[in-house]
N, C-alpha and C positions, 0 to 999 in steps of 0.2 A: 478205684482201680479199674473197674470194668468200663468206665467211660473212656479210658485210654485205649486206643485201637492197637497199640503195640503190645499191651499186656495180654489181651485175649481173655479167655474164661478164667475165673478164679473159683476154686472150690469153696463151698460154704463154710468150712471150718478154718480156712486161711485167715480171715480177719480176726477170728477168735484166737487163733494161735499167736498171731502177731500182737494182739492186744495183751495176751498173757505174758509174752516175752517182754514187752515194754513194761508191764507192771513189775515183773521180777527184777528187771534192770533198775527201775526207779527205787525199789526197795533196797537193793544193794548200795546204790549211790547215796541214798539218804541215810542208811544205816552207817556207812563209812563216814559220812559228813557229821553225823550225830556223835560218833566216837571222837572225832576231832574236837567237836564242841565240848564234850565232856572233859577231854584232856585240858582244855582251856578254861574249865569251870564256867561255861556259858550255857544258857538255856536256849539260845537261839543259834541257828546255823546261818552264818554270813556267807557272802560270795567268796570271801577269802578262804573260809573253811572248806567250802565246796571245791575250790581250786586245789587246796592242799590234798584233799581226798583223791581227786582225779590224778594229780601229779604223783601220788604214792602208789598208784595201781597201773601196771603196764598194759593191762587189758583195755584201759580207757584212754590210751594214747591218742586216739582219733579225736578226743575232746580237748586236747592240750592247746591247740591253736585258738579255740574259742575262749578258754579260760585265761589265756595269756594276756587278755585285755584287762583282767582284774588287777588292780594295783595291789602291791604288797602291804602298804600301810593302811589305807582307808577301807579297802575291800570293795570300793565302788568300781564300776566299769566306765572307762573313759570313752567318750564318743569319738568319732573320727576327727572332728574338729578340736577335740580336747576341751569342749565347753559344756559337757553333759550336765554337770552340777549347776552351773550358772543358768542354763536354760530351764532346768526343772524348777529352780528357785524362782525364776522370773515368772514362769507359768503359774506357780502356786500363788505368788503374791498378786498377780492380776486377777485371779479367780477367788481371792480371799473374800469371805463375807464381810470383813472389816473395811474393805475398800468401797467407799461410798459410790464412786463412779461405776464400778462393776455391779454393785447391788442395784443401782438405779437402772442400768441396762437390763438386768434380769427382770426387774419389775415391769419395764416397758414391753419386753418380749412376751411376757405372760398374757398381756391384754389382747 
């Protein structure tokens, strides 16, 4: 913050207060998402559950545009091109230790 010339001086306690506020916000949103997970008899919080928690609280309306990208069925976030899953799957398979070609490249690079 102090590197930005428009901000000017920042009191020593300001970063501490901002950090604490962020921590409290995260506790709220995770707790609400955990409640949604419990309602669904799930032990994990998915993106879809996080979206439901955000949509149910009017104080978090500033996040709705972000979570709007989460699909209702799968809970994954679509990329702008709509190929998010395919790209990730392709990346995983090309770096898979089972792939002989990729393993050979890694061995050559280590030398």
